[in-house]
N, C-alpha and C positions, 0 to 999 in steps of 0.2 A: 291445407298445407301448413306445417309447424314453422312460425316465426323464429328463426335461429337466434336471433339477438336476445328474445324474452327467453329462450331454453338455456342461451348462455348465461343469463342472469340469475336463473333459477338454480343454476348449478355453482354459483358463487364466481362466475366470470364477469369481470368489468372491462368493457373496451378499452376505456379510457387509460387504465393503470396496468393493464396485462398485454401491453403491446411489446413484442419481441421483434428481432430481424427477420423471422420465415413472414411478417406480415409487412415487411418493408418492400418496396418495389427493388432499391438500390442496396445490395448487399454490404456495399464497401462504404456507405454514409449512414448506415444504421446506428440507432442508437442503441450502444450495448451495454446492457444492464447485467446479464447473467452468462455463465459460462454456456447454457444453451443456446446464445446468441453468437456465442465465440465458437462453438463447433459448427455451427452454420455455416458462418465464412467460411472457415477452414476447408469446408467442402468444395468452395469455389476457388480460393486461393490460400496455401500456408503464409505467403507473404501477409497478405492482409490479416489472415487470424493471428499471427504473432502480434501484429501491431496492435489489434484491439484486446489482446489477452493483455498485453502491456498496460494499455488504458484502463482496462477493468483493474488489474492489479492496483496500479498508481491511485486509483481513486478510490482505494481502500486501504491502502497502507502509506508511509512516508518511507522514501527511500533515499541513499544518497551512497557515492563512491567518491572517496576520498582521491584527489588527482593523484596520478603516478601509482595507483594501487589498482588492482583488479578485483578487489574485494565488495561486493554488493553488501551494504548495510540496511536494515529494517529498523525502524523507531519500535521500541518497546514500550508500551502505554503503561504496562506495570512499573518499570524502573525509572521511564524517563530517559534513556539513553539510546542510542544506536548500538545495534550489536551486528555481529556476522553470522549469527544464528537465523540460517533462512530456511531451516524444515519445513517450518509451517508453511511458508510460500511455496515451498518445492512439491509438498504434498497436494496443496492447494491447486497447482498445476496440473499435477498427476490426476488427480480426481476431475478437474474441471475438464482437462482435454480428453479423458477417457481414450477412446479408439484413435484418437491424433497423436497420443502421447507417445513420445521417443526420447532417448537422452539426448539426441540432437534437438528436439523441439524445445526441450526443458533448457537446453544451452544456449538457444536463438533467442529465446524469450529474457533470461537472465542477463545476457550479454547486452541486449537492448535497453533493460532497465538500470544496467550499471551506466550506460552512455546517458541517460536522461536528468541524472542530477550530479555532475561531478563537482565537489566543493573542495576549494584550494585548501591545503593543508593548515594554512594560517587562521583558517575560519573555524577552525576545530575547536572543541573542548570550551566553548565558550569566549572564544577570542574575541568574536564580534560585540560582547559587551564591554562595557567601560571598566567594571570591578571582576577580579576573579570569582568564579562561581564554581559550585560542586554539585553535583547531582547525589540527592541523599533519598531514602525511602518515600518521602511525604511531599517532595517537590526538588526546588533547585532554590540553594542558599547561596546569597552575598555573602564571601568569606569576610568582607570589610565591614559591612552594616549591620548582618544577621538578619537579613531582609529573606523571608522565605516566599517563593514565588510557585506558582503551581507548575509541575511540569510541561513542557512545550515544544512539540516539534521541530520549532525555529529556532530553539537553543539547541545548537548543534554538540550534544555532549557525548562521548563514548567511554569515557574511564570507568572504573568501576564505581558503583554506588557504596556509600558508606552501608554498612549493615544494618547500624541502628537508625531509627527515626529520630531525627533532630527535633526537639521542642523548642520553640522560640518563646521566652517567657517576658512578658512585657515588664519593664520596671517602673 
């Protein structure tokens, strides 16, 4: 008789790190790490599948919706600001859901994401900071002191970035 565990290890399978929802006894409490896990849960319940799809996306991206708005915004690591361009997210949902994808499912998942992080308008564009800040190509600049900080999704900026990188020269 072949020892399946040793056979799996020879093929590069590691039982400790390659666990997915199909190995879980309870689909709804599964540790979802991949879209395969999401699809597996969808087979049992669309509602539970939508929730774990949102959880998976939320673990990979930073989202927000400004209160009073219906626009989902996602943090862009390259620009350091939130944007309404969610085409990459929509593509990931399409590719991830595969046979479970429909416009209805896309709308249900994104509607749930919009509700997860609602930000009051007064907290947008650096309002949570003491001094005025502006997003620039290489970070976030304090407009009063000239201090340059790295981009950070907790500093909620959605205005257009300055096109040129600002270099701070120590005096």
